[in-house]
N, C-alpha and C positions, 0 to 999 in steps of 0.2 A: 872550220869544220870541227865539231864538236866529237869528241871521242868519249866513250863510256869510261869511267874510272876503272881501273885495273882491279879485280878483285882476286883473292887468293882462294883457289879451289882445291882442297885436299881429297884426293880419291886414293883409296887403299884397295888393291886387288890381291886377295890371298887365295892361293889354290894349293891345295895338297893331293898330290898323285902318289898313290900307293898300289904296289902290286905284291901280293901275298898269295899262298895256296888258298884258294876259296874254293867253293863247291864246283865240281864234285870231289875235289881232292884237298880239303883244308890242311894246313900247315902248322897252325898254331893253336896249341890246346892248353888248358889249365889242368891242374890236378884232377878235377872232377870229370875231365874228358870234353869240356865244353869248348867250343871254337870262339875265337875274337872276331866276332862279327861287325859289320859296317856301323850298327848304331852304337856300339861299345868304343869303337875307333873314332867316331865322330864327337863323341862325348869328351875323350881324351884330348882330341885336337881342339875342340873349343876351350878347353883350359889353358892351353899354352898358345893359342893364336896371335896373342900380342906380342910375343917373343921374336927375336931375329930367326931367320930360316935355319941356321946350323943348330941353334938352340932348340927348335920345334922339333927337328929330328932326333936330337938327343934324348929329349924328354919323351917322346913317342917310343923310342926304342927301350928306354927305361921302364915305361909304363907298361909296355909289353912283357918285359921281362918280369916285372912284379906280379903281373896278371897271370903268367903262366907258372909263377911259383916254383921255379926250378926246373920245370919239364922242358927238355931240349926242343928247339925249334925244328920242325921234321921237314923243311924246305928253305926257301929263301923269302926276304922281304926287302923291297925296294921303296925308298921314300924320295919323292922330289917335291920341295916345297918352292913356290914361287910367290914373292912378296913384291908388288909394284905399287908405288905411291905416284 
């Protein structure tokens, strides 16, 4: 019986789950009073998606803090990163 040669298939699933105050009560603003919206968060995520999960979270927190420009978070933010190969 002939069996097909084994091949290596590498599949990566990367998911970011974020919960932060969004409409109607946003919780993260920059000094201009603008909210950190989903397109901005997605762009930040795309820049760090190649990193390990813990580092992705650390970098996203740092990006949010830099974006806020010293303005205090007015709620809470929760990140969950799943990376499956």
